[in-house]
N, C-alpha and C positions, 0 to 999 in steps of 0.2 A: 279747896281742892279742885272743884269743877273749873274755876277760873284758870288754875295752873294747867289743867288738861287742855282747855281751849287755847291757851297761849302756846303750849307745846305743839298742838295741832297746827296752829297758824304758822309757827316758825317752820315746822316740817313742810307744810304746803309751800311756803315762800322759798325754801331751799330747793324743793323739787322744781318749782317754776323757774328759778334762776338757772339750774343746771340743764334743763331742757326747755328753754323758752321757745315760744313760737309767736310769730306775727302773721297777720293776715291783712293783705291790702284789700281795699274795698272791691277790687275786681274779682276776688275769689271768695268773698263771704257767702255768696249764694250757692256755692258748690256743695252739694250734699254728699256726693260720693266721688272718690278719686277715680280717674280713668285707668291709670296704671298701664295703659297700652299705647305705645307709639306705633303709628302706621309705618313700619319699617320698609315696606315696599315703596313708599313714597318719600323715603328719606335717603338720598344718595350718599350721605356721609356715614350711615350706620354700618359698622363693621366690627367684628370681634378680633380681626387680625391686622387691620390697617392702623399703624401707629402715627401717621402723619397728623400734624396739627390741623384743626378745623377752624377756618377763618371765614365766616359768612355773616352777612348783615343781620341786624335785629329783625328787619322786615321779613327776611327769608326764614329765620327761625320761627317767626310767628305763623308763617304759612305751613311749615313742616310739622310743628308740634301741636298736640292737643292743648287746649287752653290751660288745664291744670298743670301739665308738665311745663309748659312755657312759663307760667306764673312762678313756679318754684325755681326752675333751671335758669331762666334768663332774667327774671325780676327779683330774684333772691327771696321769694316768698317761702312760706312754710305750710305744710299740710297740717290738718288737725291731728292731734295726738290720737293714737289707737285707730286711725282710719286706714292704715296700710295693711294689705293682706300679707306682707312680708314681716310685720312686726312680731308675730308669734310663730312664723313658719319654721319648721324643723327639717325641711327637705334638704337633701345633699346636692350641692352643685356650686355654680358660680354666679355672682351678682355682677351685672354690667351696668354701665351708664345707659339709661334709657334714651338719651339724646343721641349719642354717637356710637355706642356699642363697646366702649373701652372697658376691659376687665378691671373691676375694682376690688371685690372682696370674695374670698372663699367662704362657704357656709360653715366650715369648721372654726372660723374666727368670730362667728356670730354668737351673741349671748343675750339673755333676757335681762336688760337693765332696769325694766319697770318704768321707763320714762315715757313710753308711748310711741316711740319711733324705733325702727330697726337699728340695732347697735352692734358694732364690730370692734375688736381690739387691735386689728392690724390690716392694712391694705395688702393686696397681692404684691404690689410693687411700690417701692419708695418713690418712683418717678411717675406713677399712675395718678397721683393726687397732688394738687398744689394747695398751699396754705396762705391765708391772708389774715391780717389783724382785722377784727370786727368789733368796733366800739358802739354799735347801734344800740338803741334802747337803754343807754346808760350802763351797759355791761362791757366787760373785757372778755372777749371770746376769740377763738381761732376758727375762722371759716375754712371749710374744705371744699375744693372744686375739682372737677374732672380735669386732669392735665391735658387731655386731648382737645376738648371743646370748651373748656373754661366754664362749664355749667356749675351752678351752685348745687351742692349736694347736702350740706348741713354744717355741723360744727364738730370739733374734737375737744374732749375734756380730759383732764388728768385724774379721772376717778374710775378707770376701768380695771378689769381683772389682770392678773399676771398672764403672760410674761411681759407685756408692754406697759400695763398700767394706764392704757388709753381707752377712751370710749368714743368711737366715731358714731355720732348720733345723726343718722342719715334719713332724709325724707324718702319714704318708700316709692312715691310717685316718680322719682327720677332714677329708680332702679329697675332693671330688667333681670330676669332670672332664667337660668338654664340648668335643668337637672343634670347630674353627672351621668354620662352615657353608660358607663359600666354598671352603675347601680341600677339604672332603669332596665338594662338588658338582663341582669340577674333576677330582678323582680318579675319580669315577664316570663323568664324561663321557669321560675318556681311556680308561677300560677298555671303554666301549661301542664306541669306534672301533677298538679293537685286535682 
């Protein structure tokens, strides 16, 4: 009986690893905490409203982005599971591409998938994300990238909740978040009256 439980646990662990796999290049193995902040004032392409495509050199990205963001966004790396402050966040607002500011996901499409990365069932816009086949590490997956700057965001799987049945498994380090203004205003008004 103990052997059957061990085998079941190993199978379960294997399935979890397959559905939310992660790789780390040697350049980011020494990173203990994710930065999650892009110096927007030094990033001339960062905008929540500009929809023009961003085409700049890899060398320029390297100058503009923090090392952890660059590794995931431009080198297609992956942050450690459960290392993102956004993974368990319940705040109401909008998630943007941390590289260029492109709106990606609304917080009401976020759900707890238990995989260790922020998960969403639907992007804000069908044109805000681009998809590519990813057969790395012997797996068949679909990579998702920001449509504006072509930064790697993560992967999409067909095991999400209704209404889409999709799970966008996204690296938190390439996300930027802005609280909903109306909610923040109401919160501040309520605390003034208390």
